[in-house]
C-alpha positions in Angstrom: 27.4 8.0 12.3 26.1 6.6 15.6 23.5 9.4 15.7 22.3 8.3 12.3 22.0 4.7 13.4 19.9 5.8 16.4 17.6 7.8 14.1 17.2 4.9 11.7 16.5 2.5 14.6 13.9 4.9 15.9 12.3 5.3 12.5 12.1 1.6 11.9 10.7 0.8 15.4 7.8 3.1 14.6 7.5 2.1 11.0 7.3 -1.6 11.7 4.0 -1.1 13.4 2.7 0.8 10.4 3.9 -1.9 8.0 1.9 -4.7 9.6 -1.2 -2.8 10.5 -4.2 -3.6 8.2 -5.1 -1.1 5.6 -5.7 -0.5 1.9 -2.1 -1.6 1.0 -2.5 -5.0 2.6 -6.0 -5.5 1.2 -4.6 -4.6 -2.3 -1.7 -7.1 -2.1 -3.9 -9.9 -0.7 -6.5 -9.4 -3.5 -3.8 -9.2 -6.2 -2.3 -12.5 -4.8 -5.5 -14.4 -4.8 -7.1 -13.0 -8.0 -4.1 -12.4 -10.3 -1.3 -14.5 -8.9 2.2 -14.2 -7.4 3.9 -12.1 -10.0 1.3 -9.2 -10.2 1.1 -9.2 -6.4 4.9 -8.8 -6.1 4.9 -6.0 -8.7 2.1 -4.4 -6.7 4.4 -4.6 -3.6 7.1 -2.7 -5.5 4.5 -0.1 -6.5 3.6 0.5 -2.9 7.3 0.8 -2.0 7.8 3.4 -4.8 4.8 5.3 -3.5 6.4 5.4 0.0 9.5 7.0 -1.6 7.2 9.5 -3.2 5.8 10.4 0.3 9.3 10.5 1.8 10.6 12.8 -1.0 8.0 15.5 -0.7 8.3 15.3 3.1 12.0 15.9 3.0 11.6 18.7 0.4 9.1 20.4 2.7 6.0 19.9 0.5 4.4 17.7 3.1 4.2 20.6 5.5 2.4 22.7 2.8 -0.1 19.9 2.1 -0.7 19.4 5.8 -1.5 23.1 6.3 -3.7 23.4 3.3 -7.3 22.1 3.7 -7.8 22.5 -0.1 -4.9 20.3 -1.0 -5.6 17.8 1.7 -9.2 17.4 0.4 -8.1 17.0 -3.2 -5.8 14.1 -2.1 -8.5 12.7 0.3 -11.4 12.6 -2.2 -9.2 11.1 -5.0 -8.3 8.4 -2.5 -11.9 7.9 -1.5 -13.0 7.6 -5.2 -10.1 5.2 -6.0 -10.8 2.8 -3.0 -14.6 2.7 -3.7 -13.9 2.1 -7.4 -11.7 -0.8 -6.6 -14.3 -2.1 -4.1 -17.1 -1.9 -6.6 -15.0 -3.8 -9.2 -14.3 -6.5 -6.7 -18.0 -6.8 -5.8 -18.9 -7.2 -9.5 -16.1 -9.7 -10.2 -17.2 -13.1 -11.4 -16.2 -16.4 -9.9 -12.5 -17.1 -10.2 -10.9 -20.6 -10.5 -7.2 -21.2 -10.0 -5.3 -24.2 -11.1 -3.6 -25.3 -7.9 -0.7 -26.8 -9.8 0.2 -23.6 -11.7 -1.4 -20.9 -9.6 -2.8 -19.2 -12.7 -6.2 -17.6 -12.5 -8.6 -19.1 -15.1 -11.7 -17.1 -14.4 -10.3 -13.7 -13.7 -9.0 -11.2 -16.2 -5.9 -12.7 -17.7 -2.5 -11.2 -18.3 -2.6 -8.2 -15.9 0.3 -6.0 -17.2 3.2 -5.2 -14.9 2.4 -1.5 -15.4 -1.2 -1.9 -14.2 -0.1 -4.0 -11.2 2.6 -1.5 -10.3 0.1 1.4 -10.7 -2.5 -0.3 -8.4 0.0 -0.5 -5.6 1.4 3.0 -6.2 -2.1 4.6 -6.3 -3.4 2.8 -3.2 -0.6 4.2 -1.2 -0.1 7.6 -2.9 -3.8 8.6 -2.6 -3.8 8.2 1.2 -3.6 11.7 2.9 -2.9 10.0 6.2 0.6 9.2 4.9 1.3 12.9 4.6 0.9 13.3 8.3 2.6 10.1 9.2 5.8 10.8 7.4 5.8 14.5 8.3 5.3 13.6 12.0 8.0 10.9 12.3 10.6 12.7 10.2 10.0 16.0 12.2 10.1 14.3 15.6 12.7 11.5 15.1 15.1 13.0 12.5 17.2 16.0 13.3 16.9 19.0 11.1 20.7 18.9 10.7 20.7 15.4 9.3 21.9 15.6 5.6 19.3 15.2 3.0 21.2 12.3 1.4 21.0 10.4 4.7 17.2 11.2 5.0 16.7 9.7 1.5 18.7 6.7 2.7 16.3 6.3 5.6 13.5 6.4 3.1 15.1 3.7 0.8 15.5 1.4 3.8 11.9 1.9 4.9 10.7 1.3 1.3 12.7 -1.8 1.1 11.3 -3.1 4.4 7.8 -2.4 3.1 8.4 -4.2 -0.2 9.9 -7.2 1.6 6.8 -7.4 3.9 4.4 -7.4 1.0 6.4 -9.8 -1.1 6.2 -12.2 1.9 2.5 -11.7 2.0 2.3 -12.4 -1.7 4.3 -15.6 -1.3 2.2 -16.8 1.5 -1.1 -15.9 -0.2 -0.1 -17.8 -3.3 0.9 -21.1 -1.7 -1.0 -24.2 -3.0 -3.1 -24.4 0.2 -4.2 -20.7 -0.1 -4.9 -21.0 -3.8 -7.0 -24.1 -3.2 -8.9 -22.3 -0.5 -9.5 -19.3 -2.8 -10.8 -21.5 -5.5 -13.5 -22.9 -3.2 -14.6 -19.5 -1.9 -13.5 -17.0 -4.7 -16.9 -15.3 -5.0 -17.2 -14.7 -1.3 -13.6 -13.5 -1.0 -14.1 -11.0 -3.8 -17.3 -9.8 -2.1 -15.5 -9.5 1.2 -12.5 -7.6 -0.3 -14.9 -5.3 -2.1 -16.6 -4.4 1.1 -13.3 -3.9 2.8 -12.2 -1.4 0.1 -15.5 0.4 0.2 -15.3 0.6 4.0 -11.8 1.9 3.8 -12.9 4.5 1.3 -15.8 5.6 3.5 -13.5 5.8 6.6 -11.1 7.9 4.6 -14.0 10.2 3.7 -14.4 11.0 7.4 -10.8 11.9 7.9 -10.1 15.6 8.6 -6.9 17.5 8.3 -5.1 17.8 11.7 
């Protein structure tokens, strides 16, 4: 049991830095919070967490090694991710001005009633279509986790990591939807949309330059 706790502590020490580092996931949750509100942002956070379990599952099953060794499969994932990020970026650039009622936090100028499925899918896709995650989870599980660790324990590690990721992005969602942040967004919604659009496009172009290691 102590060996498993050491493995988990090592995983979480590495993963903590990955959680808080800026990237497509953080940009997605921030934009969801500001444009669509707290509930869609939180659901998006759960989508990101579910996507993490997707990465962990195929890593544990050995598919991550296959993808990492196949330039063809890597490029499929990479260019799907590039297209998705640029698509989200262009949509943000074309978005109209959004007004938020500070008292309620409900967008009045953005598309209304974003479904839970769409919010979840946005988070899942943003994380799932990132080929760097293949190498990240493959590397940390192969270097930190013993080959003799039972598969059930490895899945337990993944669930704890996914839970930590969800909690982080839920906290981001709660902060970004405070009255002060909503009021600030109302004053500068157009420019925030433009900035977030450029961020997504920049992340897409950066991903386009990534090569399989």
